[in-house]
C-alpha angles and dihedrals in degrees: 000000000000114000115236122224126197095209138021090238090059091048093051093049090059098035113115110204089187090073087081122058109247122212123215115253125222139170128224122191129202101206111195132191133176101224132189123242129209116259127203095238133039088221091068123083114254113266119234131205133187106242134189128207114234132176128211109231114243096191139046135302102061091359109188093017123119118251144163118270110264148110149173130311102249105177130063094229098041118116121214088247093055090045090053092052092048095047096049092052096043094050101038109014088236121126111215115227095208142005127212121184114231102177151298119276114204109147116149112264096016089128122032092211093072142269101354124160121202127208105206127207139185115222134180132218121195125229091262093058105046100114111112138178135177121261144154105021093344115103093196141359124210141169112241122198105233137209126180112181141160116255117240125217124227090277094053094254121138117251126202087258123104129192126211117202125181123183134185118165108308093344119097125177122192138181136174128220141181119221106232101180149311123252127176088356094303122118116227125210140193120210114245095172119005093197120199099327124122121250112338091319093125088065093046090050093049089051091048093052091049094050093044090056092046091057097038090109090065104095092196087067094046093056089062089068093060138064119258090270120042144156122253088239091058091049090051091049090054092056092043092050094052095044094041094227140097120253129206107252094220093053092044094051093047089057096046102038093090093050099056139055127212121244128202091247132098135195120257130207141123117276097014132095108241111261125209117254122227137194133211111265112246115218 
């Protein structure tokens, strides 16, 4: 028989939340940056690469494995967004400029410590905030150049398989996935080989790459990868790097001209003609 209560206050006084098993809640954050690479001649345009911030775990489980920055909610009044900001900074000394939720990961066995649900986010760091160092329970923090591509068969046709490859110095991490579907515009993947990543972070990273590319046409997101003042060429290179394709400069500038404002400043550097700097237009 269900007990009747005259008021919600009376119900809450007698309600026992311990009657339901409660999972622990964590956050994991895929922090991306579009970073420049050195070129062998000043006459060449600077190369850009999409990079992801990873930390080497300093504690068990998965001690010594590479993982996304993240951790547990530790305060009763802490939101998952505030927790994500705190964890990124405490583990890497990087302050994220923005956070975008990409899903909840709750598969059985994803964490050997027990029933632990992760709220995953994509974040972006601009070129002027790329320095990172390990902290908290992270032994080390590094930027890994990333590549998430479809696997071709012997005839050059795309399979449903995708390969994730992350490289930093002499360290390379790989994982393999099968695309299982697409719902509400979001690709879904199943892990075929999780590689050398901690927890289910290979799957979170694959999901983050897929979503990042799907929203690369949103210029508001692209601006987050750049300093406050930037050239139109650098903005175009950010979009090209994320999409993995070359864009026609005239078409690109026609799309972006209403979204930026000119400044009175120019770039400076040996071997290059000074380029005008722009800022994001504020509504």
